[in-house]
C-alpha positions as CSV (number, residue, x, y, z in Angstrom):
1,M,5.0,9.7,-118.7
2,V,5.5,13.2,-118.4
3,S,5.4,15.9,-121.0
4,V,7.0,19.2,-120.3
5,P,8.2,21.3,-123.1
6,R,11.9,21.7,-122.5
7,L,15.1,23.2,-123.8
8,V,18.8,22.9,-122.7
9,I,20.9,26.1,-123.3
10,A,24.6,24.8,-124.1
11,A,27.6,26.4,-125.5
12,P,31.1,25.4,-127.0
13,A,32.9,26.9,-124.1
14,S,32.2,28.8,-120.8
15,G,32.1,32.4,-121.4
16,S,29.9,32.2,-124.4
17,G,26.8,33.6,-123.0
18,K,24.9,30.5,-121.7
19,T,23.7,32.5,-118.6
20,T,22.4,35.5,-120.3
21,V,20.6,33.5,-122.8
22,A,19.1,31.0,-120.4
23,T,18.0,33.6,-117.9
24,G,16.7,35.9,-120.6
25,L,14.9,33.4,-122.1
26,M,13.4,32.3,-118.8
27,A,12.4,36.0,-118.2
28,A,11.0,36.5,-121.6
29,F,8.9,33.5,-121.6
30,A,7.7,34.1,-118.0
31,G,6.8,37.7,-119.3
32,R,4.5,35.9,-121.6
33,G,2.7,34.6,-118.8
34,L,4.0,30.9,-119.0
35,A,5.1,29.1,-115.8
36,V,8.7,28.6,-116.4
37,S,10.7,25.8,-114.4
38,P,14.6,26.9,-114.2
39,H,17.3,24.4,-114.0
40,K,21.0,24.4,-113.9
41,V,23.4,21.6,-115.1
42,G,26.3,21.0,-112.3
43,P,26.7,22.1,-108.7
44,D,26.5,25.9,-109.6
45,Y,24.5,27.7,-106.6
46,I,24.7,31.2,-108.1
47,D,23.1,31.0,-111.5
48,P,20.0,29.6,-109.9
49,G,19.3,32.5,-108.1
50,Y,19.1,34.6,-111.3
51,H,16.9,31.9,-112.6
52,A,14.6,32.1,-109.7
53,L,14.4,36.1,-110.1
54,A,13.5,35.4,-113.7
55,T,10.8,32.9,-113.2
56,G,9.5,33.3,-109.7
57,R,10.3,29.8,-109.0
58,P,13.2,28.0,-107.2
59,G,16.0,27.3,-109.3
60,R,17.2,23.7,-109.3
61,N,20.4,22.0,-110.0
62,L,20.7,18.8,-112.0
63,D,24.1,17.2,-111.2
64,A,24.7,13.8,-112.6
65,Y,27.8,13.2,-110.7
66,M,26.5,14.1,-107.0
67,C,23.1,12.7,-107.7
68,G,23.7,10.0,-110.3
69,P,22.4,9.8,-114.0
70,D,19.3,7.9,-112.7
71,L,18.0,10.6,-110.7
72,I,18.4,13.5,-113.2
73,A,14.9,13.0,-114.8
74,P,13.1,12.5,-111.6
75,L,14.5,15.6,-110.2
76,F,13.9,17.3,-113.3
77,T,10.2,16.1,-113.5
78,H,9.6,17.4,-109.8
79,G,10.8,20.7,-110.2
80,A,8.8,21.3,-113.7
81,S,5.6,20.0,-112.4
82,G,2.8,22.2,-113.4
83,C,5.0,24.2,-115.7
84,D,4.6,25.3,-119.3
85,L,8.2,25.5,-120.2
86,A,11.4,24.3,-118.7
87,V,14.8,26.0,-119.6
88,V,18.1,24.2,-118.3
89,E,21.1,26.0,-118.5
90,G,24.4,24.0,-119.2
91,V,27.5,24.0,-117.7
92,M,31.1,24.9,-119.3
93,G,31.1,23.4,-122.8
94,L,28.4,21.1,-124.1
95,Y,30.6,18.1,-123.7
96,D,32.4,18.8,-120.8
97,G,32.0,16.9,-117.4
98,A,33.6,15.5,-114.6
99,S,37.4,15.3,-115.1
100,G,38.6,11.9,-116.2
101,Q,34.9,10.5,-116.3
102,G,33.9,10.8,-119.9
103,E,30.6,12.4,-120.6
104,L,29.4,12.3,-116.7
105,A,27.9,15.3,-115.4
106,S,28.2,17.1,-118.8
107,T,25.3,19.0,-120.6
108,A,25.4,16.6,-123.4
109,Q,24.6,13.7,-120.9
110,V,21.8,15.7,-119.2
111,S,20.4,16.7,-122.6
112,K,19.9,12.8,-123.3
113,L,18.7,11.8,-120.1
114,L,16.1,14.6,-120.7
115,R,15.5,13.7,-124.2
116,A,15.7,17.5,-124.6
117,P,16.7,19.4,-127.6
118,V,19.7,21.8,-127.3
119,V,20.0,25.4,-128.3
120,L,23.8,26.3,-129.0
121,V,24.8,29.6,-127.8
122,V,27.9,30.7,-129.8
123,D,30.2,33.5,-129.2
124,A,30.6,34.7,-132.8
125,S,33.1,37.4,-132.2
126,S,36.1,37.3,-134.2
127,Q,34.9,34.8,-136.6
128,S,32.6,34.6,-139.8
129,R,32.1,31.6,-141.9
130,S,34.3,29.5,-139.4
131,V,31.1,29.5,-137.3
132,A,29.5,26.8,-139.6
133,A,32.7,24.4,-139.0
134,L,32.3,25.0,-135.3
135,V,28.7,24.4,-135.3
136,H,28.8,21.3,-137.6
137,G,31.4,19.7,-135.3
138,F,29.4,20.2,-132.2
139,A,26.3,18.8,-134.0
140,S,27.9,15.6,-135.2
141,W,29.9,14.8,-132.3
142,D,27.4,12.8,-130.6
143,P,24.4,11.4,-132.5
144,E,22.6,11.1,-129.4
145,V,22.6,14.9,-128.8
146,R,20.1,16.6,-130.6
147,I,21.1,20.3,-131.5
148,G,17.9,21.8,-132.5
149,G,19.4,25.4,-133.5
150,V,22.0,28.0,-132.6
151,I,21.8,31.3,-131.0
152,L,24.7,33.8,-132.1
153,N,26.0,35.9,-129.2
154,K,28.3,39.1,-129.2
155,V,27.5,39.9,-133.0
156,A,29.1,43.2,-134.3
157,S,27.1,44.6,-136.8
158,D,24.5,43.6,-139.6
159,R,27.3,42.9,-142.0
160,H,28.6,40.6,-139.5
161,E,25.3,38.9,-138.8
162,A,24.7,38.6,-142.5
163,L,28.2,36.6,-143.0
164,L,27.0,34.4,-139.9
165,R,23.8,33.4,-141.4
166,E,24.9,32.9,-144.9
167,A,27.7,30.4,-143.2
168,L,25.0,28.7,-141.1
169,D,22.7,28.2,-144.1
170,E,25.2,25.2,-145.0
171,S,24.8,23.7,-141.6
172,G,21.4,22.8,-141.8
173,L,20.6,24.3,-138.3
174,P,18.5,27.2,-137.9
175,V,19.4,30.4,-136.2
176,L,17.1,30.9,-133.5
177,G,18.5,34.4,-132.4
178,V,21.1,37.0,-132.6
179,L,22.2,38.9,-129.8
180,R,24.4,42.1,-130.2
181,R,27.2,43.2,-127.9
182,A,25.6,44.7,-124.9
183,P,27.9,45.3,-121.8
184,Q,25.0,46.9,-119.8
185,V,23.4,43.6,-119.0
186,A,27.0,42.3,-117.8
187,T,26.7,40.9,-114.0
188,P,29.5,41.7,-111.8
189,S,31.7,38.4,-110.8
190,R,34.2,37.7,-108.0
191,H,36.4,35.1,-107.5
192,L,33.9,32.3,-107.5
193,G,31.8,33.4,-110.3
194,L,28.9,35.8,-110.5
195,V,27.8,37.7,-107.2
196,P,24.9,36.3,-105.7
197,V,21.2,37.6,-106.2
198,A,21.0,38.2,-102.4
199,E,24.0,40.5,-102.3
200,R,22.6,43.0,-105.1
201,Q,18.8,42.5,-105.2
202,T,17.8,45.8,-107.2
203,D,20.8,45.4,-109.8
204,A,20.1,41.8,-110.2
205,L,16.5,42.5,-110.9
206,D,17.4,45.1,-113.8
207,A,20.0,42.6,-115.0
208,V,17.5,40.0,-115.3
209,G,15.2,42.5,-117.0
210,A,17.8,43.6,-119.5
211,M,18.5,40.0,-120.3
212,G,14.9,39.5,-121.1
213,D,14.6,42.3,-123.1
214,R,17.5,41.5,-125.1
215,V,16.2,37.9,-125.7
216,R,12.9,39.1,-126.5
217,E,14.2,41.4,-129.1
218,G,16.8,39.2,-130.6
219,C,15.5,35.6,-130.6
220,D,12.5,33.9,-132.3
221,L,10.6,33.0,-129.3
222,D,7.9,31.2,-131.2
223,A,10.4,28.8,-133.1
224,L,12.1,28.3,-129.4
225,M,8.7,27.3,-128.1
226,A,8.1,25.0,-130.9
227,L,11.3,23.2,-130.6
228,A,10.7,23.0,-126.8
229,R,7.4,21.4,-127.7
230,S,9.3,18.7,-129.9
231,A,10.8,17.0,-126.9
232,P,9.1,13.6,-126.4
233,D,7.5,12.3,-123.4
234,L,9.7,11.6,-120.5
235,P,9.2,8.2,-119.0
236,G,9.4,7.6,-115.0
237,E,8.0,9.3,-112.1
238,A,8.8,12.5,-110.4
239,W,11.3,12.5,-107.4
240,E,9.3,13.4,-104.1
241,P,10.8,13.5,-100.7
242,E,9.9,10.5,-98.8
243,R,7.7,11.7,-95.9
244,H,8.0,10.5,-92.5
245,P,5.4,11.6,-90.1
246,A,6.1,11.3,-86.2
247,P,3.7,11.9,-83.5
248,G,4.2,15.2,-81.4
249,T,5.7,18.7,-82.4
250,R,7.8,19.2,-85.5
251,P,11.5,20.1,-84.3
252,V,12.4,23.8,-85.4
253,V,15.3,23.4,-87.8
254,A,17.0,26.8,-88.2
255,V,18.6,27.6,-91.6
256,A,21.2,30.1,-92.2
257,G,20.1,32.4,-95.2
258,G,20.8,36.1,-96.2
259,A,23.4,37.5,-98.5
260,A,26.2,35.7,-96.5
261,F,24.8,32.2,-96.8
262,T,22.9,31.7,-100.3
263,F,24.4,28.4,-101.4
264,A,21.5,26.0,-100.9
265,Y,19.9,23.2,-102.9
266,A,15.9,23.5,-102.7
267,E,15.5,19.9,-102.3
268,H,17.2,20.1,-98.8
269,A,14.7,22.0,-97.3
270,E,11.9,20.0,-98.9
271,L,13.6,16.9,-97.4
272,L,13.8,18.2,-93.9
273,T,10.1,19.2,-94.0
274,A,9.3,15.7,-95.3
275,A,11.2,14.2,-92.2
276,G,9.0,16.0,-89.9
277,A,10.9,19.4,-89.2
278,E,9.6,23.1,-89.3
279,V,12.2,24.7,-91.3
280,V,12.9,28.3,-90.5
281,V,15.1,30.4,-92.2
282,F,17.2,33.2,-90.3
283,D,19.7,36.1,-91.5
284,P,23.1,35.9,-89.6
285,L,23.9,39.4,-90.5
286,R,20.5,40.7,-89.1
287,D,19.1,38.5,-86.5
288,E,20.5,38.7,-83.1
289,K,18.6,35.5,-82.0
290,L,18.1,31.9,-83.5
291,P,14.6,31.3,-84.4
292,A,12.3,30.3,-81.1
293,G,12.6,26.7,-80.6
294,T,15.6,25.9,-82.2
295,A,16.4,22.0,-82.1
296,G,18.9,22.0,-84.9
297,L,21.0,24.5,-87.2
298,V,21.9,24.0,-90.9
299,V,24.5,26.5,-92.1
300,G,25.3,26.2,-95.8
301,G,27.7,27.9,-98.2
302,G,28.1,31.4,-99.5
303,F,30.6,34.3,-98.9
304,P,31.3,34.8,-95.3
305,E,34.6,36.2,-96.1
306,V,32.8,39.1,-97.9
307,Y,30.7,39.6,-94.7
308,A,33.2,38.8,-91.9
309,P,33.1,42.2,-89.9
310,E,29.1,41.9,-89.8
311,L,29.0,38.5,-89.2
312,S,31.6,39.1,-86.2
313,A,30.0,42.0,-85.0
314,N,26.7,40.0,-84.5
315,E,28.0,38.8,-81.1
316,P,24.6,37.9,-79.6
317,L,23.8,35.5,-82.6
318,R,27.4,34.1,-82.3
319,R,27.0,33.4,-78.7
320,A,23.5,31.6,-79.5
321,V,25.1,29.5,-82.1
322,T,28.0,28.5,-79.7
323,G,25.5,27.7,-77.0
324,L,23.4,25.5,-79.2
325,A,26.4,23.6,-80.5
326,R,28.0,22.9,-77.0
327,S,24.4,21.9,-75.9
328,G,24.8,18.8,-78.0
329,A,22.1,20.0,-80.6
330,P,22.5,18.7,-84.4
331,V,24.5,21.3,-86.3
332,A,25.4,20.6,-89.9
333,A,27.8,23.2,-91.6
334,E,28.9,23.2,-95.2
335,C,31.9,25.2,-96.5
336,A,31.0,29.0,-95.5
337,G,29.2,27.3,-92.6
338,L,32.6,25.7,-91.4
339,L,33.9,28.8,-91.6
340,Y,31.4,30.7,-89.3
341,L,31.8,28.1,-86.8
342,A,35.6,28.6,-86.6
343,R,37.6,30.5,-84.0
344,E,38.2,33.2,-86.6
345,L,38.0,34.4,-90.1
346,D,40.7,36.6,-91.6
347,D,41.4,37.6,-87.9
348,R,37.7,38.3,-87.1
349,P,36.1,36.2,-84.2
350,M,33.6,33.9,-85.4
351,C,31.6,31.5,-83.2
352,G,34.4,29.5,-81.8
353,V,32.7,26.1,-81.9
354,L,35.7,24.7,-84.0
355,D,39.2,25.3,-82.7
356,A,40.4,26.3,-86.1
357,S,41.2,29.5,-87.9
358,A,40.3,30.4,-91.5
359,R,41.7,32.9,-93.9
360,M,41.3,33.8,-97.5
361,S,43.8,32.5,-99.9
362,E,45.2,33.1,-103.5
363,R,44.4,29.1,-104.0
364,L,41.2,28.1,-105.4
365,T,40.0,24.6,-104.4
366,L,37.5,23.4,-106.7
367,G,36.0,20.1,-108.0
368,Y,34.0,16.8,-107.5
369,R,34.9,14.7,-104.6
370,Q,34.5,11.0,-103.7
371,A,33.8,10.8,-99.9
372,V,33.6,8.2,-97.1
373,A,32.0,9.0,-93.6
374,V,34.9,8.7,-91.2
375,S,32.6,8.4,-88.2
376,D,29.0,8.4,-87.1
377,S,27.5,11.9,-87.0
378,V,24.3,13.7,-87.0
379,L,24.4,13.3,-90.8
380,A,25.5,9.8,-91.5
381,V,27.0,6.6,-89.9
382,A,30.6,5.8,-90.5
383,G,31.1,4.2,-93.8
384,T,28.6,6.0,-95.9
385,R,29.7,6.9,-99.2
386,L,28.7,9.8,-101.3
387,R,29.8,12.3,-103.9
388,G,30.4,16.1,-103.1
389,H,31.9,19.2,-104.5
390,E,34.4,21.5,-103.0
391,F,34.3,25.3,-104.1
392,H,36.3,27.9,-102.0
393,R,39.1,30.1,-101.8
394,T,39.7,29.9,-98.2
395,V,42.0,27.7,-96.1
396,L,41.4,26.3,-92.6
397,E,43.9,25.4,-90.1
398,P,43.9,22.7,-89.2
399,G,41.8,21.1,-92.1
400,A,40.4,18.2,-89.7
401,G,39.7,17.8,-86.3
402,T,40.6,15.0,-84.1
403,T,37.6,13.0,-85.4
404,P,37.2,14.2,-89.1
405,A,34.1,14.4,-91.1
406,W,35.0,12.8,-94.5
407,G,37.6,10.8,-96.1
408,L,38.1,12.0,-99.5
409,H,39.1,9.7,-102.5
410,Q,39.8,12.2,-105.3
411,P,41.6,13.6,-106.4
412,E,44.0,12.7,-103.5
413,R,43.5,10.8,-100.4
414,R,43.0,13.2,-97.4
415,V,40.6,13.6,-94.4
416,E,38.7,16.7,-94.0
417,G,36.1,18.3,-91.7
418,F,35.1,18.1,-88.2
419,V,32.7,16.0,-86.2
420,Q,32.5,16.8,-82.3
421,G,29.3,16.4,-80.4
422,G,26.1,16.9,-82.5
423,V,28.3,19.2,-85.0
424,H,29.2,18.0,-88.5
425,A,31.3,20.6,-90.2
426,S,33.2,20.2,-93.6
427,Y,34.1,22.2,-96.7
428,L,32.2,19.3,-98.7
429,H,28.9,20.6,-100.7
430,T,26.5,17.5,-100.8
431,H,23.2,17.1,-102.4
432,W,20.9,15.3,-100.0
433,A,18.7,14.2,-102.7
434,A,21.4,11.4,-103.5
435,A,21.1,10.4,-99.7
436,P,17.8,11.2,-98.4
437,G,18.8,9.3,-95.1
438,I,20.7,12.4,-94.2
439,A,17.7,14.7,-93.8
440,R,15.8,11.9,-91.8
441,R,19.0,11.2,-89.7
442,F,19.2,14.8,-88.7
443,V,15.5,15.3,-88.0
444,E,15.7,12.4,-85.8
445,Q,18.6,13.7,-83.8
446,C,16.9,16.9,-83.5
447,R,13.8,15.4,-81.8
448,G,16.1,13.5,-79.1
């Protein structure tokens, strides 16, 4: 049994202020000297960056679609080990999950799997007494979801606050905080959500500090901590990457980082390390060489289209990546990494490992996917099944190589990605904790 005080921060809908409240709570409690474990429901990569700034710990995702419900509590316990408090930011509306899959991957499902009380963040603008009906509906919809209180956001005035509190007195749920409208803490966004922390470090620090100040001033932190401590013990053991020690040196696995490649789950590096690799992060915007002794390369997601000129201008590194790939060394690329390996991106030369051209598009491709490996690769054997997520506004032509990476079965059937030599490149984001054999196989290939 594991005892970690915890809260899930949810809302009736996107845009209600979950990120502001969750990040602000993390910052406020960390400011009290508490070790706060940050978590995010769903596949989102960007919010965890702000969570990490607020807490000084890696932001971690809890995705019941990609990882399966049974892995949610173990992954949570792994991340929250040794912490005084865990704060879990929800996704979309409280009961919204994977399309057509009922409650799967919803914030409500995760709250039940964690036995965690929920704090409902309500956008109170343009309503008064109706807020009680809204809160009552969410609190009574699923009796297994325990809503422990409400934080009112975007409250206009003292009079507005009084009307809202009067209405909620009848609901039986306490008001744990009231936040006034404050555009100065808004964080900039672009086509896929907030701008990642790595692209705006100073501004992001200021924004996180402002969120912490707002929450500290407007919320009852003692009451929120008491609610978090009311969570019962969580049964089961923490997830841990299975270690596979091997004789000899540890192969160097270079992992792309920096502002252009910010999409990564913390467990991936942990799995690679446990499989026997020495993980070295490098920045394709700045570094002209791969790390010394690189035996394998991982290039994850991000926003390469924003940095296409700089990535293209770093010709020495592009040549190094191309040389590594052509040598047959293992290379795993997801989404942004796929574009980086292409011949060009928005008419800017990239690495040219793949005979494909990428460009920005008006169309957003977004959603969960069921996938099966089409052929053997450095990541998986043919027939391996897993679930992933697509999240991009670019188009690659062609979208698949002679040997595709994945066959996708949701929402439509198609093949996607490239397997050639030691390269596995695809738009599909995956969570390796759901299939730890991926990291183990990759490191074994790096050993040759």
